[in-house]
VEXDREN-2710 file (C-alpha; in Angstrom, 1 decimal):
% VEXDREN-2710
k/r/px/py/pz
1/MET/75.6/127.0/2.4
2/GLY/76.5/129.7/-0.1
3/THR/79.8/130.4/-1.8
4/ASP/80.8/133.1/0.3
5/VAL/83.6/132.8/2.9
6/SER/82.2/133.8/6.4
7/ALA/82.5/133.6/9.8
8/TYR/79.4/131.5/10.2
9/GLY/81.0/129.3/7.7
10/ASP/84.0/128.9/9.8
11/VAL/81.6/128.2/12.9
12/TYR/79.9/125.7/10.8
13/SER/83.1/123.7/10.2
14/PHE/84.3/124.0/13.7
15/GLY/80.7/122.4/14.9
16/ILE/81.3/119.8/12.7
17/LEU/85.0/119.1/13.5
18/LEU/84.0/119.0/17.1
19/LEU/81.1/116.3/16.4
20/GLU/83.7/114.5/14.2
21/MET/86.0/114.5/17.4
22/PHE/83.8/113.5/20.1
23/THR/81.7/111.0/18.5
24/GLY/84.8/109.5/16.3
25/LYS/82.9/109.4/13.3
26/ARG/83.2/111.1/10.0
27/PRO/80.8/113.1/8.0
28/THR/81.5/110.7/5.2
29/ASP/81.0/107.4/7.1
30/GLU/79.1/104.7/5.1
31/MET/76.0/105.0/7.8
32/PHE/75.5/108.6/6.6
33/LYS/73.1/108.1/3.7
34/ASP/69.9/109.5/2.8
35/ASN/69.1/112.6/5.2
36/LEU/71.1/111.3/7.9
37/ASN/74.4/112.9/8.4
38/LEU/76.8/113.6/11.3
39/ARG/74.9/116.7/12.8
40/GLU/71.6/114.9/12.6
41/PHE/72.8/111.6/14.0
42/SER/74.4/113.7/17.1
43/LYS/71.0/115.5/17.3
44/MET/68.7/112.6/17.3
45/ALA/71.0/110.9/20.0
46/PHE/71.2/114.0/22.0
47/PRO/70.7/113.5/25.1
48/ASP/69.3/110.5/26.0
49/LYS/72.0/108.1/24.1
50/LEU/75.0/110.4/24.9
51/VAL/77.1/107.4/26.0
52/GLU/76.1/105.5/22.9
53/THR/77.2/108.4/20.7
54/ILE/80.5/109.6/22.2
55/ASP/83.7/107.9/21.0
56/PRO/84.4/105.4/23.6
57/ILE/87.9/106.1/24.0
58/LEU/86.8/109.2/25.5
59/LEU/84.8/107.4/28.3
60/GLN/87.9/104.6/29.0
61/GLN/89.7/106.4/31.3
62/GLU/86.9/107.7/33.5
63/GLU/85.6/104.3/33.6
64/ALA/88.7/103.0/34.7
65/ARG/88.7/105.1/37.6
66/ASP/85.2/104.1/38.6
67/THR/85.9/100.3/38.5
68/ILE/89.6/100.7/40.5
69/PRO/89.3/102.9/43.2
70/SER/92.2/103.3/45.9
71/ASN/89.9/103.9/48.7
72/ALA/86.0/104.4/49.5
73/THR/86.4/108.1/49.5
74/ASN/88.2/108.1/45.8
75/HIS/85.4/105.9/44.7
76/SER/82.9/108.4/45.4
77/ASN/84.9/111.0/43.9
78/SER/85.4/108.9/40.7
79/HIS/81.5/108.9/40.2
80/ILE/80.9/112.4/40.6
81/GLY/84.0/112.9/38.2
82/MET/82.4/110.8/35.5
83/SER/79.1/112.6/35.7
84/LYS/81.2/115.7/35.3
85/VAL/82.6/114.5/32.4
86/GLN/79.6/113.1/30.6
87/GLU/77.9/116.6/31.6
88/CYS/80.9/118.2/29.6
89/LEU/80.9/115.8/26.9
90/MET/77.1/116.7/26.5
91/SER/77.9/120.4/26.6
92/ILE/80.5/119.9/24.1
93/LEU/78.0/118.2/21.6
94/ARG/75.6/121.0/22.3
95/ILE/78.0/123.4/21.0
96/GLY/78.9/121.2/17.8
97/ILE/74.9/120.9/17.0
98/ALA/74.2/124.5/17.6
99/CYS/77.6/125.6/15.4
100/SER/76.5/123.2/12.6
101/GLU/72.8/124.6/12.4
102/GLU/71.6/124.7/8.8
103/SER/70.8/128.2/8.8
104/PRO/74.1/130.4/9.1
105/ARG/72.2/133.0/11.2
106/GLY/70.9/130.3/13.8
107/ARG/74.7/129.2/14.4
108/LEU/76.3/130.5/17.7
109/GLU/78.6/133.5/17.5
110/ILE/82.4/132.6/17.6
111/SER/82.7/134.4/21.1
112/GLU/79.8/132.4/22.5
113/VAL/81.7/129.1/21.5
114/LEU/84.9/130.2/23.0
115/ALA/82.7/131.4/26.3
116/LYS/81.4/127.7/26.7
117/LEU/84.3/125.9/26.1
118/GLN/86.0/128.1/28.6
119/THR/83.1/127.3/31.0
120/ILE/83.5/123.6/30.3
121/LYS/87.2/123.5/30.8
122/SER/86.8/125.5/34.2
123/THR/84.1/122.8/35.3
124/LEU/86.6/119.9/34.3
125/SER/89.7/121.6/36.1
126/ASP/87.5/122.7/39.3
127/SER/86.2/118.9/39.6
128/GLY/89.8/118.1/39.4
129/GLU/89.5/116.4/36.0
130/LYS/91.9/117.1/33.5
END
C-alpha cells in the first residue's frame, strides 16, 4: 500500500475488520507467518472450510436452535435458518476478501459493499433471523 490516504485504503481496512470480526482472528496472531496473513487464511479456507474458519461463537446460537426444537415444524425451519446464516456468513467473508484485495483498483467500491451488506441483512430479516 502507498502512503496516500484514499477511499481504497478505507475499503481495505474495512475488509480486514470484517475478516477479523467474523473469524475471531487478529492480523497479528502468531499463526500468521511467512506469506500467510488474515486475508490469505480466509481466502484459502473459503468456501469449503467456512465453518472451521468462522468464529465458533457466531454459530453457537444457531446450533442451539437446531438441537432443541420446540416442535417438528420449528426444527425444520431451524435447519433452513442455519443454512441461511452460513450463506450470509460466507457472503460477509467474500466481501472481506474482496475489500482487502492486494491491488487497490481490484477492491470493491464502498457503495458496492453497502449494497451487498444490505442484501445480507435483508436475507436474514426475511428468514426470521436477527
